[in-house]
TORGUMAR-716112 format. One record per residue (C-alpha): residue number from 1; residue in three letters; x, y, z. Coordinates in Angstrom, 3 decimals. Layout:
% residues N
[NUM; 'Ala'; [X; Y; Z]]
...
***
This chain:
% residues 135
[1; 'Unk'; [37.673; -64.594; -122.284]]
[2; 'Unk'; [36.755; -66.449; -125.456]]
[3; 'Unk'; [39.174; -68.007; -127.893]]
[4; 'Unk'; [38.824; -68.432; -131.625]]
[5; 'Unk'; [40.734; -70.060; -134.451]]
[6; 'Unk'; [43.027; -67.948; -136.629]]
[7; 'Unk'; [44.564; -68.470; -140.041]]
[8; 'Unk'; [48.197; -69.531; -140.126]]
[9; 'Unk'; [50.606; -68.967; -142.974]]
[10; 'Unk'; [50.349; -72.680; -143.744]]
[11; 'Unk'; [46.546; -72.325; -144.034]]
[12; 'Unk'; [46.922; -69.333; -146.334]]
[13; 'Unk'; [49.342; -71.220; -148.575]]
[14; 'Unk'; [46.923; -74.172; -148.823]]
[15; 'Unk'; [44.066; -71.861; -149.771]]
[16; 'Unk'; [46.184; -70.014; -152.324]]
[17; 'Unk'; [47.486; -73.210; -153.941]]
[18; 'Unk'; [43.996; -74.712; -154.270]]
[19; 'Unk'; [42.529; -71.476; -155.622]]
[20; 'Unk'; [45.371; -71.169; -158.122]]
[21; 'Unk'; [44.860; -74.797; -159.195]]
[22; 'Unk'; [41.154; -74.168; -159.786]]
[23; 'Unk'; [41.975; -71.122; -161.913]]
[24; 'Unk'; [44.734; -72.854; -163.901]]
[25; 'Unk'; [42.595; -75.967; -164.490]]
[26; 'Unk'; [39.951; -73.748; -166.070]]
[27; 'Unk'; [42.486; -71.526; -167.869]]
[28; 'Unk'; [41.207; -68.499; -165.961]]
[29; 'Unk'; [43.550; -65.575; -165.434]]
[30; 'Unk'; [42.785; -64.051; -162.046]]
[31; 'Unk'; [44.117; -62.288; -158.994]]
[32; 'Unk'; [43.665; -64.112; -155.675]]
[33; 'Unk'; [43.640; -62.337; -152.317]]
[34; 'Unk'; [43.361; -63.747; -148.815]]
[35; 'Unk'; [42.813; -61.625; -145.717]]
[36; 'Unk'; [42.297; -62.152; -142.015]]
[37; 'Unk'; [39.076; -61.457; -140.118]]
[38; 'Unk'; [39.919; -57.758; -139.868]]
[39; 'Unk'; [40.317; -57.441; -143.629]]
[40; 'Unk'; [44.118; -57.210; -143.479]]
[41; 'Unk'; [45.807; -58.625; -146.556]]
[42; 'Unk'; [47.741; -61.858; -145.937]]
[43; 'Unk'; [48.245; -62.999; -149.539]]
[44; 'Unk'; [47.965; -61.543; -153.029]]
[45; 'Unk'; [48.908; -63.223; -156.249]]
[46; 'Unk'; [48.235; -62.176; -159.789]]
[47; 'Unk'; [48.308; -64.883; -162.429]]
[48; 'Unk'; [49.964; -64.058; -165.738]]
[49; 'Unk'; [47.688; -62.258; -168.155]]
[50; 'Unk'; [45.108; -60.900; -165.712]]
[51; 'Unk'; [44.092; -57.254; -165.998]]
[52; 'Unk'; [45.919; -55.015; -163.492]]
[53; 'Unk'; [42.622; -53.808; -161.970]]
[54; 'Unk'; [42.055; -57.329; -160.655]]
[55; 'Unk'; [44.939; -56.842; -158.211]]
[56; 'Unk'; [42.832; -54.093; -156.619]]
[57; 'Unk'; [39.449; -55.815; -156.870]]
[58; 'Unk'; [40.438; -59.188; -155.358]]
[59; 'Unk'; [41.661; -57.724; -152.026]]
[60; 'Unk'; [38.610; -55.442; -151.892]]
[61; 'Unk'; [36.277; -58.425; -152.328]]
[62; 'Unk'; [38.170; -60.383; -149.660]]
[63; 'Unk'; [38.059; -57.464; -147.219]]
[64; 'Unk'; [34.336; -56.958; -147.820]]
[65; 'Unk'; [33.617; -60.663; -147.231]]
[66; 'Unk'; [35.721; -60.704; -144.055]]
[67; 'Unk'; [34.331; -57.535; -142.507]]
[68; 'Unk'; [30.755; -58.317; -143.498]]
[69; 'Unk'; [31.117; -61.984; -142.576]]
[70; 'Unk'; [29.231; -62.950; -145.707]]
[71; 'Unk'; [29.868; -63.350; -149.404]]
[72; 'Unk'; [30.662; -60.040; -151.057]]
[73; 'Unk'; [28.074; -60.689; -153.765]]
[74; 'Unk'; [25.286; -60.282; -151.218]]
[75; 'Unk'; [25.996; -56.551; -151.184]]
[76; 'Unk'; [25.987; -56.397; -154.966]]
[77; 'Unk'; [22.575; -58.071; -154.995]]
[78; 'Unk'; [21.178; -55.648; -152.383]]
[79; 'Unk'; [22.423; -52.658; -154.369]]
[80; 'Unk'; [21.037; -54.040; -157.623]]
[81; 'Unk'; [17.677; -54.473; -155.888]]
[82; 'Unk'; [17.625; -50.774; -154.994]]
[83; 'Unk'; [19.396; -50.566; -151.636]]
[84; 'Unk'; [21.704; -47.841; -152.928]]
[85; 'Unk'; [22.674; -46.673; -149.437]]
[86; 'Unk'; [25.175; -49.552; -149.344]]
[87; 'Unk'; [27.223; -47.709; -151.941]]
[88; 'Unk'; [28.296; -45.468; -149.040]]
[89; 'Unk'; [29.009; -48.244; -146.526]]
[90; 'Unk'; [32.328; -47.582; -144.779]]
[91; 'Unk'; [35.252; -49.913; -145.506]]
[92; 'Unk'; [33.275; -51.967; -148.025]]
[93; 'Unk'; [34.648; -51.192; -151.452]]
[94; 'Unk'; [34.493; -54.659; -152.973]]
[95; 'Unk'; [30.754; -55.174; -153.137]]
[96; 'Unk'; [30.920; -57.505; -156.126]]
[97; 'Unk'; [30.541; -61.266; -156.294]]
[98; 'Unk'; [33.824; -63.120; -155.842]]
[99; 'Unk'; [34.588; -62.795; -152.135]]
[100; 'Unk'; [33.842; -65.583; -149.643]]
[101; 'Unk'; [34.366; -65.686; -145.887]]
[102; 'Unk'; [36.393; -68.454; -144.265]]
[103; 'Unk'; [34.326; -69.787; -141.360]]
[104; 'Unk'; [35.764; -72.163; -138.769]]
[105; 'Unk'; [33.608; -73.412; -135.895]]
[106; 'Unk'; [31.199; -70.518; -136.423]]
[107; 'Unk'; [33.978; -67.904; -136.442]]
[108; 'Unk'; [34.863; -65.879; -139.510]]
[109; 'Unk'; [38.660; -66.101; -139.581]]
[110; 'Unk'; [39.241; -64.388; -142.909]]
[111; 'Unk'; [38.150; -64.380; -146.518]]
[112; 'Unk'; [39.234; -65.068; -150.077]]
[113; 'Unk'; [38.597; -62.637; -152.912]]
[114; 'Unk'; [39.120; -63.378; -156.587]]
[115; 'Unk'; [38.875; -61.150; -159.632]]
[116; 'Unk'; [39.500; -61.612; -163.324]]
[117; 'Unk'; [36.755; -63.743; -164.818]]
[118; 'Unk'; [32.956; -63.825; -164.523]]
[119; 'Unk'; [31.759; -63.182; -160.997]]
[120; 'Unk'; [30.394; -66.695; -160.461]]
[121; 'Unk'; [33.735; -68.095; -161.635]]
[122; 'Unk'; [35.607; -65.791; -159.253]]
[123; 'Unk'; [33.476; -67.166; -156.421]]
[124; 'Unk'; [34.055; -70.743; -157.598]]
[125; 'Unk'; [37.811; -70.195; -157.328]]
[126; 'Unk'; [37.509; -68.607; -153.872]]
[127; 'Unk'; [35.416; -71.509; -152.591]]
[128; 'Unk'; [37.830; -74.058; -154.075]]
[129; 'Unk'; [40.595; -72.390; -152.086]]
[130; 'Unk'; [38.616; -72.474; -148.864]]
[131; 'Unk'; [37.695; -76.135; -149.450]]
[132; 'Unk'; [41.408; -77.021; -149.241]]
[133; 'Unk'; [41.203; -76.454; -145.485]]
[134; 'Unk'; [38.816; -79.419; -145.220]]
[135; 'Unk'; [36.341; -77.562; -143.041]]
***
C-alpha cells in the first residue's frame, strides 16, 4: 500500500493566513477557500466587503483545482477555446481562474480557491497561500 502526505489543520491555517495577508496587503476583498484532495471544504473565510457570491465561487474553484489536479483556470481556457463539452463536466463547477492545487512530493493534497478580484489576482492570492508551506 502506498502512503501520501495530507493537509493538517496547522497547514490549512498557514495557507489561510498567508493568503489573507496577500489580499490585505493589496487591499483586495476576497473569499478564500481551502479543500482537501477530494474537494471537501476545510476552510472558508470571507474578508469584509467582498461580494456574497465570492463565498460560493472560492470553494468551487478550490474543488475544481483539487479534483482536476490542475489550476482551475485551465478549464476556463479550454472552454474559451471552444471545448464547450467541459461545461457539463461532473463535479467541476468552478472552472474559472483562481484555484490552485497544493502538490506535495508529486501528490495533490488539496487546493486553494480565491474569488473577489480579477482572476489573475485571485490566483496570485491562492499561490501566496500555498507558498507559506515552503514546498
